[in-house]
Chimera marker file (.cmm) of the C-alpha trace (Angstrom):
<marker_set name="trace">
<marker id="1" x="-113.087" y="-85.268" z="274.852" r="1" g="1" b="0" radius="0.5"/>
<marker id="2" x="-115.678" y="-83.717" z="272.537" r="1" g="1" b="0" radius="0.5"/>
<marker id="3" x="-115.181" y="-80.684" z="270.300" r="1" g="1" b="0" radius="0.5"/>
<marker id="4" x="-118.111" y="-78.247" z="270.262" r="1" g="1" b="0" radius="0.5"/>
<marker id="5" x="-118.605" y="-75.047" z="268.271" r="1" g="1" b="0" radius="0.5"/>
<marker id="6" x="-116.522" y="-72.857" z="270.565" r="1" g="1" b="0" radius="0.5"/>
<marker id="7" x="-115.578" y="-75.053" z="273.521" r="1" g="1" b="0" radius="0.5"/>
<marker id="8" x="-114.017" y="-78.434" z="274.067" r="1" g="1" b="0" radius="0.5"/>
<marker id="9" x="-115.858" y="-80.618" z="276.578" r="1" g="1" b="0" radius="0.5"/>
<marker id="10" x="-113.695" y="-82.885" z="278.738" r="1" g="1" b="0" radius="0.5"/>
<marker id="11" x="-114.568" y="-85.301" z="281.513" r="1" g="1" b="0" radius="0.5"/>
<marker id="12" x="-112.465" y="-84.271" z="284.486" r="1" g="1" b="0" radius="0.5"/>
<marker id="13" x="-113.043" y="-87.507" z="286.400" r="1" g="1" b="0" radius="0.5"/>
<marker id="14" x="-110.795" y="-86.508" z="289.307" r="1" g="1" b="0" radius="0.5"/>
<marker id="15" x="-113.157" y="-83.580" z="289.987" r="1" g="1" b="0" radius="0.5"/>
<marker id="16" x="-116.343" y="-85.433" z="288.926" r="1" g="1" b="0" radius="0.5"/>
<marker id="17" x="-117.046" y="-82.673" z="286.417" r="1" g="1" b="0" radius="0.5"/>
<marker id="18" x="-117.533" y="-82.249" z="282.724" r="1" g="1" b="0" radius="0.5"/>
<marker id="19" x="-115.709" y="-79.046" z="281.817" r="1" g="1" b="0" radius="0.5"/>
<marker id="20" x="-116.097" y="-76.699" z="278.861" r="1" g="1" b="0" radius="0.5"/>
<marker id="21" x="-112.697" y="-75.308" z="277.867" r="1" g="1" b="0" radius="0.5"/>
<marker id="22" x="-112.240" y="-72.337" z="275.570" r="1" g="1" b="0" radius="0.5"/>
<marker id="23" x="-109.509" y="-72.235" z="272.914" r="1" g="1" b="0" radius="0.5"/>
<marker id="24" x="-106.895" y="-71.168" z="275.471" r="1" g="1" b="0" radius="0.5"/>
<marker id="25" x="-107.821" y="-73.915" z="277.959" r="1" g="1" b="0" radius="0.5"/>
<marker id="26" x="-109.769" y="-71.668" z="280.336" r="1" g="1" b="0" radius="0.5"/>
<marker id="27" x="-112.671" y="-73.416" z="282.068" r="1" g="1" b="0" radius="0.5"/>
<marker id="28" x="-115.744" y="-71.616" z="280.743" r="1" g="1" b="0" radius="0.5"/>
<marker id="29" x="-118.203" y="-73.820" z="282.615" r="1" g="1" b="0" radius="0.5"/>
<marker id="30" x="-118.711" y="-77.168" z="284.295" r="1" g="1" b="0" radius="0.5"/>
<marker id="31" x="-121.304" y="-79.765" z="285.272" r="1" g="1" b="0" radius="0.5"/>
<marker id="32" x="-120.890" y="-81.504" z="288.632" r="1" g="1" b="0" radius="0.5"/>
<marker id="33" x="-121.870" y="-85.170" z="288.626" r="1" g="1" b="0" radius="0.5"/>
<marker id="34" x="-121.575" y="-88.338" z="290.677" r="1" g="1" b="0" radius="0.5"/>
<marker id="35" x="-122.478" y="-91.989" z="290.087" r="1" g="1" b="0" radius="0.5"/>
<marker id="36" x="-125.892" y="-92.986" z="291.366" r="1" g="1" b="0" radius="0.5"/>
<marker id="37" x="-125.823" y="-95.011" z="294.578" r="1" g="1" b="0" radius="0.5"/>
<marker id="38" x="-128.412" y="-97.365" z="293.033" r="1" g="1" b="0" radius="0.5"/>
<marker id="39" x="-126.623" y="-97.892" z="289.699" r="1" g="1" b="0" radius="0.5"/>
<marker id="40" x="-123.000" y="-96.890" z="289.004" r="1" g="1" b="0" radius="0.5"/>
<marker id="41" x="-123.806" y="-96.746" z="285.273" r="1" g="1" b="0" radius="0.5"/>
<marker id="42" x="-126.102" y="-93.772" z="285.949" r="1" g="1" b="0" radius="0.5"/>
<marker id="43" x="-124.472" y="-90.377" z="286.387" r="1" g="1" b="0" radius="0.5"/>
<marker id="44" x="-126.413" y="-87.879" z="288.482" r="1" g="1" b="0" radius="0.5"/>
<marker id="45" x="-125.962" y="-84.414" z="286.989" r="1" g="1" b="0" radius="0.5"/>
<marker id="46" x="-126.283" y="-82.098" z="289.985" r="1" g="1" b="0" radius="0.5"/>
<marker id="47" x="-125.312" y="-78.601" z="288.936" r="1" g="1" b="0" radius="0.5"/>
<marker id="48" x="-124.126" y="-76.621" z="285.928" r="1" g="1" b="0" radius="0.5"/>
<marker id="49" x="-122.223" y="-73.352" z="286.132" r="1" g="1" b="0" radius="0.5"/>
<marker id="50" x="-120.958" y="-71.045" z="283.398" r="1" g="1" b="0" radius="0.5"/>
<marker id="51" x="-118.411" y="-68.344" z="284.126" r="1" g="1" b="0" radius="0.5"/>
<marker id="52" x="-119.886" y="-64.842" z="283.851" r="1" g="1" b="0" radius="0.5"/>
<marker id="53" x="-117.421" y="-63.985" z="281.061" r="1" g="1" b="0" radius="0.5"/>
<marker id="54" x="-119.009" y="-66.708" z="278.888" r="1" g="1" b="0" radius="0.5"/>
<marker id="55" x="-122.706" y="-66.101" z="279.681" r="1" g="1" b="0" radius="0.5"/>
<marker id="56" x="-125.030" y="-65.827" z="276.695" r="1" g="1" b="0" radius="0.5"/>
<marker id="57" x="-122.612" y="-67.540" z="274.289" r="1" g="1" b="0" radius="0.5"/>
<marker id="58" x="-124.194" y="-70.997" z="274.277" r="1" g="1" b="0" radius="0.5"/>
<marker id="59" x="-121.546" y="-72.519" z="276.537" r="1" g="1" b="0" radius="0.5"/>
<marker id="60" x="-124.119" y="-74.221" z="278.782" r="1" g="1" b="0" radius="0.5"/>
<marker id="61" x="-125.871" y="-75.914" z="275.879" r="1" g="1" b="0" radius="0.5"/>
<marker id="62" x="-122.588" y="-76.917" z="274.251" r="1" g="1" b="0" radius="0.5"/>
<marker id="63" x="-121.391" y="-78.268" z="277.581" r="1" g="1" b="0" radius="0.5"/>
<marker id="64" x="-124.485" y="-80.417" z="278.073" r="1" g="1" b="0" radius="0.5"/>
<marker id="65" x="-124.382" y="-81.667" z="274.474" r="1" g="1" b="0" radius="0.5"/>
<marker id="66" x="-120.722" y="-82.632" z="274.760" r="1" g="1" b="0" radius="0.5"/>
<marker id="67" x="-121.308" y="-84.331" z="278.096" r="1" g="1" b="0" radius="0.5"/>
<marker id="68" x="-124.246" y="-86.319" z="276.681" r="1" g="1" b="0" radius="0.5"/>
<marker id="69" x="-122.144" y="-87.491" z="273.748" r="1" g="1" b="0" radius="0.5"/>
<marker id="70" x="-119.505" y="-88.766" z="276.169" r="1" g="1" b="0" radius="0.5"/>
<marker id="71" x="-122.109" y="-90.396" z="278.418" r="1" g="1" b="0" radius="0.5"/>
<marker id="72" x="-123.501" y="-92.212" z="275.379" r="1" g="1" b="0" radius="0.5"/>
<marker id="73" x="-120.017" y="-93.296" z="274.248" r="1" g="1" b="0" radius="0.5"/>
<marker id="74" x="-119.371" y="-94.704" z="277.732" r="1" g="1" b="0" radius="0.5"/>
<marker id="75" x="-122.683" y="-96.633" z="277.581" r="1" g="1" b="0" radius="0.5"/>
<marker id="76" x="-124.005" y="-94.856" z="280.678" r="1" g="1" b="0" radius="0.5"/>
<marker id="77" x="-127.234" y="-93.049" z="281.549" r="1" g="1" b="0" radius="0.5"/>
<marker id="78" x="-128.050" y="-89.706" z="283.167" r="1" g="1" b="0" radius="0.5"/>
<marker id="79" x="-130.327" y="-88.612" z="285.979" r="1" g="1" b="0" radius="0.5"/>
<marker id="80" x="-130.677" y="-84.841" z="285.464" r="1" g="1" b="0" radius="0.5"/>
<marker id="81" x="-131.197" y="-83.369" z="288.925" r="1" g="1" b="0" radius="0.5"/>
<marker id="82" x="-130.004" y="-80.032" z="287.518" r="1" g="1" b="0" radius="0.5"/>
<marker id="83" x="-132.993" y="-78.106" z="286.056" r="1" g="1" b="0" radius="0.5"/>
<marker id="84" x="-130.917" y="-76.710" z="283.162" r="1" g="1" b="0" radius="0.5"/>
<marker id="85" x="-129.799" y="-80.201" z="282.115" r="1" g="1" b="0" radius="0.5"/>
<marker id="86" x="-133.363" y="-81.540" z="282.473" r="1" g="1" b="0" radius="0.5"/>
<marker id="87" x="-134.733" y="-78.745" z="280.242" r="1" g="1" b="0" radius="0.5"/>
<marker id="88" x="-131.965" y="-79.316" z="277.692" r="1" g="1" b="0" radius="0.5"/>
<marker id="89" x="-132.847" y="-83.019" z="277.526" r="1" g="1" b="0" radius="0.5"/>
<marker id="90" x="-136.536" y="-82.138" z="277.103" r="1" g="1" b="0" radius="0.5"/>
<marker id="91" x="-135.601" y="-80.064" z="274.039" r="1" g="1" b="0" radius="0.5"/>
<marker id="92" x="-133.303" y="-82.716" z="272.515" r="1" g="1" b="0" radius="0.5"/>
<marker id="93" x="-135.243" y="-85.949" z="272.047" r="1" g="1" b="0" radius="0.5"/>
<marker id="94" x="-132.279" y="-87.521" z="270.243" r="1" g="1" b="0" radius="0.5"/>
<marker id="95" x="-130.719" y="-87.900" z="273.711" r="1" g="1" b="0" radius="0.5"/>
<marker id="96" x="-133.900" y="-89.114" z="275.468" r="1" g="1" b="0" radius="0.5"/>
<marker id="97" x="-132.523" y="-92.661" z="275.609" r="1" g="1" b="0" radius="0.5"/>
<marker id="98" x="-129.854" y="-91.485" z="278.079" r="1" g="1" b="0" radius="0.5"/>
<marker id="99" x="-132.328" y="-90.243" z="280.671" r="1" g="1" b="0" radius="0.5"/>
<marker id="100" x="-133.479" y="-92.360" z="283.608" r="1" g="1" b="0" radius="0.5"/>
<link id1="1" id2="2" r="1" g="1" b="0" radius="0.2"/>
<link id1="2" id2="3" r="1" g="1" b="0" radius="0.2"/>
<link id1="3" id2="4" r="1" g="1" b="0" radius="0.2"/>
<link id1="4" id2="5" r="1" g="1" b="0" radius="0.2"/>
<link id1="5" id2="6" r="1" g="1" b="0" radius="0.2"/>
<link id1="6" id2="7" r="1" g="1" b="0" radius="0.2"/>
<link id1="7" id2="8" r="1" g="1" b="0" radius="0.2"/>
<link id1="8" id2="9" r="1" g="1" b="0" radius="0.2"/>
<link id1="9" id2="10" r="1" g="1" b="0" radius="0.2"/>
<link id1="10" id2="11" r="1" g="1" b="0" radius="0.2"/>
<link id1="11" id2="12" r="1" g="1" b="0" radius="0.2"/>
<link id1="12" id2="13" r="1" g="1" b="0" radius="0.2"/>
<link id1="13" id2="14" r="1" g="1" b="0" radius="0.2"/>
<link id1="14" id2="15" r="1" g="1" b="0" radius="0.2"/>
<link id1="15" id2="16" r="1" g="1" b="0" radius="0.2"/>
<link id1="16" id2="17" r="1" g="1" b="0" radius="0.2"/>
<link id1="17" id2="18" r="1" g="1" b="0" radius="0.2"/>
<link id1="18" id2="19" r="1" g="1" b="0" radius="0.2"/>
<link id1="19" id2="20" r="1" g="1" b="0" radius="0.2"/>
<link id1="20" id2="21" r="1" g="1" b="0" radius="0.2"/>
<link id1="21" id2="22" r="1" g="1" b="0" radius="0.2"/>
<link id1="22" id2="23" r="1" g="1" b="0" radius="0.2"/>
<link id1="23" id2="24" r="1" g="1" b="0" radius="0.2"/>
<link id1="24" id2="25" r="1" g="1" b="0" radius="0.2"/>
<link id1="25" id2="26" r="1" g="1" b="0" radius="0.2"/>
<link id1="26" id2="27" r="1" g="1" b="0" radius="0.2"/>
<link id1="27" id2="28" r="1" g="1" b="0" radius="0.2"/>
<link id1="28" id2="29" r="1" g="1" b="0" radius="0.2"/>
<link id1="29" id2="30" r="1" g="1" b="0" radius="0.2"/>
<link id1="30" id2="31" r="1" g="1" b="0" radius="0.2"/>
<link id1="31" id2="32" r="1" g="1" b="0" radius="0.2"/>
<link id1="32" id2="33" r="1" g="1" b="0" radius="0.2"/>
<link id1="33" id2="34" r="1" g="1" b="0" radius="0.2"/>
<link id1="34" id2="35" r="1" g="1" b="0" radius="0.2"/>
<link id1="35" id2="36" r="1" g="1" b="0" radius="0.2"/>
<link id1="36" id2="37" r="1" g="1" b="0" radius="0.2"/>
<link id1="37" id2="38" r="1" g="1" b="0" radius="0.2"/>
<link id1="38" id2="39" r="1" g="1" b="0" radius="0.2"/>
<link id1="39" id2="40" r="1" g="1" b="0" radius="0.2"/>
<link id1="40" id2="41" r="1" g="1" b="0" radius="0.2"/>
<link id1="41" id2="42" r="1" g="1" b="0" radius="0.2"/>
<link id1="42" id2="43" r="1" g="1" b="0" radius="0.2"/>
<link id1="43" id2="44" r="1" g="1" b="0" radius="0.2"/>
<link id1="44" id2="45" r="1" g="1" b="0" radius="0.2"/>
<link id1="45" id2="46" r="1" g="1" b="0" radius="0.2"/>
<link id1="46" id2="47" r="1" g="1" b="0" radius="0.2"/>
<link id1="47" id2="48" r="1" g="1" b="0" radius="0.2"/>
<link id1="48" id2="49" r="1" g="1" b="0" radius="0.2"/>
<link id1="49" id2="50" r="1" g="1" b="0" radius="0.2"/>
<link id1="50" id2="51" r="1" g="1" b="0" radius="0.2"/>
<link id1="51" id2="52" r="1" g="1" b="0" radius="0.2"/>
<link id1="52" id2="53" r="1" g="1" b="0" radius="0.2"/>
<link id1="53" id2="54" r="1" g="1" b="0" radius="0.2"/>
<link id1="54" id2="55" r="1" g="1" b="0" radius="0.2"/>
<link id1="55" id2="56" r="1" g="1" b="0" radius="0.2"/>
<link id1="56" id2="57" r="1" g="1" b="0" radius="0.2"/>
<link id1="57" id2="58" r="1" g="1" b="0" radius="0.2"/>
<link id1="58" id2="59" r="1" g="1" b="0" radius="0.2"/>
<link id1="59" id2="60" r="1" g="1" b="0" radius="0.2"/>
<link id1="60" id2="61" r="1" g="1" b="0" radius="0.2"/>
<link id1="61" id2="62" r="1" g="1" b="0" radius="0.2"/>
<link id1="62" id2="63" r="1" g="1" b="0" radius="0.2"/>
<link id1="63" id2="64" r="1" g="1" b="0" radius="0.2"/>
<link id1="64" id2="65" r="1" g="1" b="0" radius="0.2"/>
<link id1="65" id2="66" r="1" g="1" b="0" radius="0.2"/>
<link id1="66" id2="67" r="1" g="1" b="0" radius="0.2"/>
<link id1="67" id2="68" r="1" g="1" b="0" radius="0.2"/>
<link id1="68" id2="69" r="1" g="1" b="0" radius="0.2"/>
<link id1="69" id2="70" r="1" g="1" b="0" radius="0.2"/>
<link id1="70" id2="71" r="1" g="1" b="0" radius="0.2"/>
<link id1="71" id2="72" r="1" g="1" b="0" radius="0.2"/>
<link id1="72" id2="73" r="1" g="1" b="0" radius="0.2"/>
<link id1="73" id2="74" r="1" g="1" b="0" radius="0.2"/>
<link id1="74" id2="75" r="1" g="1" b="0" radius="0.2"/>
<link id1="75" id2="76" r="1" g="1" b="0" radius="0.2"/>
<link id1="76" id2="77" r="1" g="1" b="0" radius="0.2"/>
<link id1="77" id2="78" r="1" g="1" b="0" radius="0.2"/>
<link id1="78" id2="79" r="1" g="1" b="0" radius="0.2"/>
<link id1="79" id2="80" r="1" g="1" b="0" radius="0.2"/>
<link id1="80" id2="81" r="1" g="1" b="0" radius="0.2"/>
<link id1="81" id2="82" r="1" g="1" b="0" radius="0.2"/>
<link id1="82" id2="83" r="1" g="1" b="0" radius="0.2"/>
<link id1="83" id2="84" r="1" g="1" b="0" radius="0.2"/>
<link id1="84" id2="85" r="1" g="1" b="0" radius="0.2"/>
<link id1="85" id2="86" r="1" g="1" b="0" radius="0.2"/>
<link id1="86" id2="87" r="1" g="1" b="0" radius="0.2"/>
<link id1="87" id2="88" r="1" g="1" b="0" radius="0.2"/>
<link id1="88" id2="89" r="1" g="1" b="0" radius="0.2"/>
<link id1="89" id2="90" r="1" g="1" b="0" radius="0.2"/>
<link id1="90" id2="91" r="1" g="1" b="0" radius="0.2"/>
<link id1="91" id2="92" r="1" g="1" b="0" radius="0.2"/>
<link id1="92" id2="93" r="1" g="1" b="0" radius="0.2"/>
<link id1="93" id2="94" r="1" g="1" b="0" radius="0.2"/>
<link id1="94" id2="95" r="1" g="1" b="0" radius="0.2"/>
<link id1="95" id2="96" r="1" g="1" b="0" radius="0.2"/>
<link id1="96" id2="97" r="1" g="1" b="0" radius="0.2"/>
<link id1="97" id2="98" r="1" g="1" b="0" radius="0.2"/>
<link id1="98" id2="99" r="1" g="1" b="0" radius="0.2"/>
<link id1="99" id2="100" r="1" g="1" b="0" radius="0.2"/>
</marker_set>
């Protein structure tokens, strides 16, 4: 679990999602992922979604940042098939080492 500015990012492994939770525990957004078939230590980030009620509040960026911190802590890598995640990684070179 990672605390961000206004959301808490948790890895909901049973759903294969990183979730951004607001202060009341409401899911503000999520990233769908699955392990790569070539390398189980690579997580394929497929899709990000942010609830309309949280749009424009930085939830997507906080969600990706929190997910990347947890990926790094788990000593895994990321294949960003999701364009939003790929763009976020392009803008944050301090996480470039996680990208395959």
